[in-house]
C-alpha positions in Angstrom: 38.6 -9.2 64.1 34.9 -7.9 63.1 34.1 -3.8 63.6 30.5 -2.4 65.9 28.5 -0.6 64.0 26.8 0.6 66.2 24.9 3.2 63.8 23.1 0.3 61.5 22.9 -2.1 64.3 20.3 0.0 66.0 16.8 -0.8 65.3 14.8 2.0 63.0 11.2 1.8 64.3 11.8 1.7 68.4 7.5 1.6 68.8 5.9 -1.9 70.2 3.9 -3.9 68.3 0.1 -2.9 69.7 -2.0 -6.5 69.5 -5.6 -4.2 69.1 -4.3 -2.7 65.8 -5.3 -5.9 63.3 -7.9 -6.6 60.5 -8.7 -10.2 59.5 -10.4 -11.4 56.1 -11.2 -14.5 55.0 -12.3 -14.8 51.9 -14.8 -17.0 52.0 -16.6 -15.5 55.4 -17.2 -11.7 54.4 -19.4 -11.8 57.3 -17.0 -12.2 59.7 -14.3 -9.4 58.8 -16.1 -6.6 60.2 -17.0 -8.4 63.9 -13.6 -10.0 64.3 -12.3 -9.2 68.2 -9.7 -11.4 68.3 -6.9 -13.2 66.0 -4.3 -15.4 67.6 -1.2 -15.7 65.7 -0.3 -19.6 65.2 2.9 -21.0 66.7 5.1 -23.1 64.4 7.6 -25.8 65.6 10.6 -27.4 63.6 11.2 -30.9 64.3 14.5 -32.7 64.9 16.4 -36.0 65.4 18.3 -37.1 67.8 21.6 -38.0 66.8 23.5 -41.0 68.9 27.5 -40.5 68.9 30.2 -43.1 70.6 30.6 -40.7 73.3 28.0 -39.7 75.9 27.0 -36.9 73.7 23.6 -36.3 72.1 23.6 -34.3 69.5 20.1 -33.3 67.4 19.9 -32.2 64.1 17.1 -29.8 62.4 14.5 -32.9 61.8 12.0 -32.5 58.5 8.9 -31.6 60.1 7.5 -28.0 60.5 4.1 -28.0 62.3 1.4 -25.0 62.3 -0.8 -24.6 65.5 -4.3 -23.6 64.0 -5.4 -20.2 63.7 -7.8 -18.8 66.3 -10.2 -16.2 65.8 -12.2 -14.7 67.9 -15.9 -12.7 66.6 -18.6 -10.8 68.0 -21.6 -12.5 66.4 -24.0 -10.1 65.0 -27.6 -10.3 66.0 -29.4 -11.6 62.9 -26.2 -14.8 63.3 -25.1 -14.5 59.7 -21.5 -14.8 60.3 -22.3 -17.6 62.3 -24.3 -19.1 60.2 -21.7 -18.7 57.2 -19.3 -20.9 59.3 -21.5 -23.2 60.6 -23.1 -23.6 56.5 -19.2 -24.0 55.6 -18.6 -26.4 58.4 -21.9 -28.5 57.3 -20.7 -28.7 53.7 -17.3 -30.1 54.3 -18.9 -33.0 56.7 -21.7 -33.3 55.3 -23.7 -33.4 58.2 -27.4 -33.9 56.9 -27.1 -34.2 53.6 -24.6 -35.3 51.6 -25.1 -33.4 48.4 -24.2 -30.4 50.6 -20.8 -31.3 49.7 -21.2 -31.4 46.4 -22.7 -28.3 46.4 -19.9 -26.8 47.9 -17.8 -27.9 45.3 -19.4 -27.4 42.4 -20.3 -30.9 41.5 -22.0 -31.9 38.3 -22.5 -35.5 38.9 -25.2 -37.3 41.1 -23.2 -39.7 42.3 -20.2 -40.2 44.8 -18.4 -42.2 41.9 -18.4 -38.7 39.5 -16.4 -36.5 41.5 -16.2 -33.8 38.9 -15.5 -30.1 41.0 -13.8 -27.3 42.1 -11.9 -29.3 45.1 -10.7 -26.1 46.3 -13.8 -24.3 46.7 -13.7 -26.7 50.1 -10.5 -24.1 51.2 -10.5 -20.4 51.4 -7.2 -18.2 52.3 -7.0 -15.7 54.9 -5.0 -12.3 55.6 -3.8 -11.1 59.0 -3.3 -7.4 58.2 -1.2 -5.9 61.3 -1.1 -2.1 61.5 1.5 0.3 62.7 1.0 2.1 65.7 -0.1 5.1 63.4 -2.7 2.6 62.1 -1.6 1.7 58.3 -0.9 -1.9 56.7 2.7 -2.5 58.0 2.5 -7.1 57.5 -0.2 -9.1 56.0 0.0 -12.7 57.4 -1.2 -14.7 54.7 -2.9 -18.0 55.7 -2.9 -20.4 52.8 -5.7 -23.2 52.3 -8.0 -22.9 55.4 -10.8 -24.7 56.6 -12.5 -24.5 59.7 -12.2 -27.3 62.4 -14.2 -26.3 65.5 -17.1 -23.1 65.9 -17.4 -22.1 69.4 -20.5 -22.1 71.8 -22.8 -18.9 71.3 -24.4 -18.4 75.5 -27.1 -16.8 76.7 -28.5 -16.1 79.6 -30.8 -14.0 81.1 -29.3 -13.4 84.7 -26.6 -10.8 83.8 -26.6 -7.3 85.4 -24.8 -5.8 81.9 -25.4 -6.7 78.2 -22.7 -8.6 77.6 -22.4 -9.1 73.8 -22.3 -12.5 72.0 -19.0 -14.3 71.2 -17.7 -17.0 69.3 -14.4 -18.6 69.1 -13.4 -20.5 65.7 -10.7 -22.6 65.0 -9.1 -23.5 61.4 -6.5 -25.3 59.9 -4.7 -24.2 56.8 -1.4 -25.3 54.7 1.3 -23.3 55.9 1.4 -19.3 56.4 3.6 -16.6 55.3 4.8 -12.9 56.1 5.1 -10.4 54.3 5.3 -6.4 54.6 2.7 -4.5 53.4 4.6 -0.8 52.6 
């Protein structure tokens, strides 16, 4: 029979996670870092496989797919809209939105035609790190998002009928390959 070890089973840190102590760094978006006002740690889903038996019982087995939800970020738009523009330009280059040479300049392609696909395709992506701080505002955890790219840039609302100044915010949605969590300290 197993013995309970009450001393070692107790948590060593009784502080709750504070949702306001964080910092988000997206390598390709340096102007967005300072203005980030929110980020959502994405959910993760592991698939399951149905296993029929000869009995009336259905059992489930671990599946073969891990699915990560998108990373969503909310940021205050700076007065010159520099942070909005850096995201907008990245999306337009990935598209390509207006000019087919935008993508070539993004990856550093030297070829003049699409038959010559030289360049660094890793330039389409950027890693991101969500730093989660302790209640004392010291770095505690690093959540690293690998190979991020933007899929959505939210709208910015302008209005003259507001009674108080509400500064403009925008939402950014990004996809990535996976994320990993590591301790900073």
